N, C-alpha and C positions, 0 to 999 in steps of 0.2 A: 781620958783623951790624951793622945801623944803630944809632946811639946814640938813646936815647929823649929826645925833645923834648916837654916838657909846657908848655902855654900856658894861662894863666888869663885870661879876658876878661870885661870889664864893659861898662857902658853906652857908654863912649867908643868901643868897637869898632864899634858900629852907628850912632854919631852922624852920620858922613859919609853914611850911607844914608838919613838923615832920620827915624830912629826917635827919638822924644822920650822923655825920662825925667823923673821927678818930682824928681830930686835937685837940679836947678838952679832950682826954682821955689817955694821956701819952703813945702814941705809940700803943694803942690798938684800934681796930675798931670792935665794937660789940663783944668784948672779944677775938678777934683774933689778934695776932701780925701782924702789918701792912705789914711787908716785907714778911710774909708767904702767904698773900692773894692778895697782890697788887704789886708784883715785878716780873720781868722776871725770876729771880732765883727761886722765890717761885713757879711759875707756872711750871718751869722745874722739880723741886723737887717733887711737889705733885699736879698735875693738877686736881685730883679728889676733893681735898680740895678747890681749887680756884673755880671750877665750882659750888660746893655746896655753897660757900660763895656768889657768885653772883646770884645764884638762890634765896637765902634768901633776898638779896637786891631788886631783882625784885618783890618779894612778898610784901615787904614793900612799894615799889614805887606804886604798883597797889592800895594800900589803901590810898595813899596820894592824895591831891588835890592842884592845884595852889592856892597861897595865894593872898592877895590884892596887894602885891608888883608886882607879876607876871602880874596881870591883869592891874595894873597901867601902866606898861611899854607898854602893847598893846595899851592902850588909847593914849599914846604919838605918836603912828604912825599917828594919825589924823593931828598932827602938824609938825612932822619931818620925814625925811627919816631915819628910825630907824633900827639899827643893834645891835644884842646881841652877844657878845663873852662870852662864859661861860666855866668855869672850871668844872661845874657840869656835871655828867653823867646821871642825871635824864632827863625826857622829859617834865618837868612842864612848861617851857617856850613855847614849842610847843602846849601843851594842853591848855594853857591859850589863845593862839591865835597869838603869835609873828610870824611875817612873815619871818624874816631873822635871823636865829640862827646858829652860828658857834661853834661847840663843840671842845674844845682844848684837853680834856682828854678822848674822846670816848663817847659811848652811851650805857647805861645799857640794853636797850631793843633791842640791836642788837648783833649779833655774826659775826665773819668772819672766812674765811677758813685759816687754819694754813699754808697751802702750797701756798696760793695766797691771799695776804692781800687786793687785789682789789675786792675780792668777799665778799660782806657784806650782811647779811641777817637780815631782820626785824623779831623779834619774835612776835607771837600773844599772847594776854593776856591769852588765854586758854592753851597755850603751851610754858611756859617760862623756863622750866627746861632743862638743858643740862648736859652732862657728857663727860668724855674723849672719850666715844664711840659714841657720837652723830655725825651723818653724814647727811649733807645737800647737795643735788646735787653732791654727790660723794666725798665731802670734809669733813674731820674732822674739827671741829670748836673750837674756843676759844672765850672768851668774847671780844667784840669790845671796849676794854679799853686800854688806854695808861698806861702800867705798869711803875712803877719806873724802871729805867735803860733802858728805851726805849725813842727814840726821839719823839718829839711832831710835827706830820706832819702838823698840821694846824697853826703853829705859824707864818709862813710867810704870809698867807692870813690875819691873825689877825693883824699883824704889818701894812699891807697895809691899812686895814680899819681904824686903829687908825691914821695913817698919813693923811687920808682924812677927819677926823672928824672936824666938826665945833663946836661941844660940846662933851666932853668926860666925862663919868661917871663911877665910880668904886663902886660896891655894894657888901658888905658882904664878904670881903676877908682880910686876915691878911697882904697881900702884902709880904708874905714870900716865896711863892711858885713860883719858876722860871721854865720856862721862862715867865709865865703869869704875874708875878709881874713887869717884865721889860717893859710891854706895855706902862706904864705911861711915859717912857722916849722918846716915839716916837710921842707924841702929839706936834703939831706945836706950835711955840711960839705965845702967845696971845690968844690961844683957851681956853675958860672957862673949868675948870675941877672941878668936884664935887665928893666927897667921902662920901659914906653912910655906917656907921658901928657903932654898939654900943660900940665897943672897938677899936677905930681907931688906926692904926699904925702912926708913924711919916711920914709926907708927906712934899713935898717942899712948900715953901711960895707961896701964891697965889691960892692954892687949897682950895675950899670951903668945909669944913667938916661938915657933919650932923651926930651928934653922936646919932644914933637911929637905930632901926631895919629896915628891908627892907620895910615893908608895910607903916609905918609912913614916912620913909625917901623918898620913891617914891612919896607919896602925897605932901610932902614939896618940893621935886625937881620939880614936875610939876608946882607948883606955881611960883618957881624961874625962870624956863626957858621958860615958856609960852610967856613972853614978848620978848624973843629972836627969836621966830619963824618968 
């Protein structure tokens, strides 16, 4: 039986694919104030702006390709029972071929009904633009994104995965965004933990830190954990 490898990824995972984030730009995301385009209050105030913003993000995503880091994680499925927990809303893990991906903060290429959050719709690449007037199956829709000021529905399943991990890896995150940053605290005692980031945050003693980007870091990770399989 394969050991369970659980990987938590953040914005740095997709940086080499050209996906921009707001965390490096002083509260602006593509020149928009973050709370105007990524909060529940912002959506209530100006839904048209929020729809426009995510339409633009989808266009950017369609131009992006999975990088060597994404592909390297897929390769690890040959050795381990591999699960990816991602803060990213892009679909690059899926497009690379990862089998088990849990999105904490929603998915850019999906929208959901405003009046029934269980109704989630996949957008087609040729029809990615939405507005406050967009209706699917009789429902007005919103981006399938966990806005600031909203709960993170998938945090409990994520915690369960981390508690079951035989190896835990964190890639490309500042460890400042909660509740995702708190996943590290659910790793069982004695389980090997690896942290890949070019600008790593302070982490507990015993964590193996690889101070590099995702692609190089995943290649080095594979060398380190292959003997543990």
